[in-house]
C-alpha positions, -999 to +999 in steps of 0.1 A: +101-044+757+074-035+782+095-040+814+108-011+835+142-004+822+162-011+854+144-045+856+153-052+820+189-042+826+191-066+856+175-094+835+200-089+807+229-088+831+216-121+847+217-137+813+250-123+800+272-119+831+285-152+845+299-136+877+268-126+896+288-107+921+295-081+895+257-074+892+252-046+917+225-019+921+253+006+914+261-011+881+224-013+871+220+024+880+251+034+860+238+015+829+204+029+834+217+065+836+236+060+803+205+044+788+183+073+798+208+099+785+208+081+751+171+077+749+165+114+758+189+124+731+174+100+706+137+110+712+146+147+714+166+148+681+155+120+658+135+134+630+116+101+625+097+103+659+060+103+652+028+088+665+018+053+655-004+055+624-040+061+632-034+064+670-049+099+671-079+087+650-085+059+675-081+081+705-105+107+690-131+079+683-128+066+718-132+101+733-163+106+711-178+075+728-170+089+762-140+065+768-110+078+786-075+070+772-046+062+794-011+053+784+015+035+805+051+027+796+082+009+808+101+042+802+108+066+830+088+099+832+115+120+817+117+099+786+079+096+784+075+133+786+099+139+757+081+113+736+047+128+744+060+163+736+074+151+702+042+135+691+021+165+704+002+146+730+011+166+761-015+193+756-034+180+726-061+161+745-052+128+729-046+110+762-063+116+796-037+102+818-003+085+817+020+064+840+057+057+838+074+028+854+095+050+877+063+064+893+051+031+908+066+005+931+070-020+902+064-018+865+048-043+842+036-070+846+025-057+880-008-037+880+005-005+896+006+017+865-029+007+855-040+014+891-023+048+890-041+058+859-074+045+873-069+067+904-061+097+883-092+092+862-115+084+891-121+048+880-126+023+909-136-009+891-109-025+869-137-042+850-143-008+835-107-009+820-095-025+788-057-029+785-042-030+750-006-038+745+020-054+722+041-074+747+035-103+770+040-080+800+013-057+787-011-087+785-001-099+820-004-064+834-040-062+823-047-096+838-030-087+870-050-055+873-082-074+868-091-055+836-122-065+817-101-072+787-064-076+781-060-072+743-028-082+726-018-065+693+009-074+669+030-044+659+061-061+645+077-067+678+059-099+689+038-121+667+004-135+676+020-169+682+043-153+708+015-134+726-012-161+726+005-182+753-001-153+776-039-156+772-050-123+758-087-119+758-085-107+722-058-104+695-054-078+668-028-062+646-016-026+641-015-018+604+019-006+591 
């Protein structure tokens, strides 16, 4: 979770394929193509796709305080757009900018997606940015971008105990 998907595929192959000569860019691309097709189908048709509870309330409260909301993801732009459409965030004003891992040189934990969003929003100082995420690569992305805060949240994927070794500036939880 959190990594660009081609990077995650490579790492899984490195773990599970004993013959490293079989791990080629072509194999990774083929697996990624199948993954994207499956994700597009899932996020387009699954009736259970909805926004995280209270996300829109939080985004509205942030906007009322004059705070811009950016979203970055390890998914590619095509999957991201399907998800944003399904939850109604493309034209609803909930988010001000987004970045997908295939739009930058490297995804998380590298700072490029945060930097892309900053440029889009006209933010020059990363100390004006607070990164919130639920994976270790989210926390490290915030640190690597020089954000004022890099907040870890538990959402059922990683526990606080798993995130704390990555030195989040703050920890919280997302209610179920």
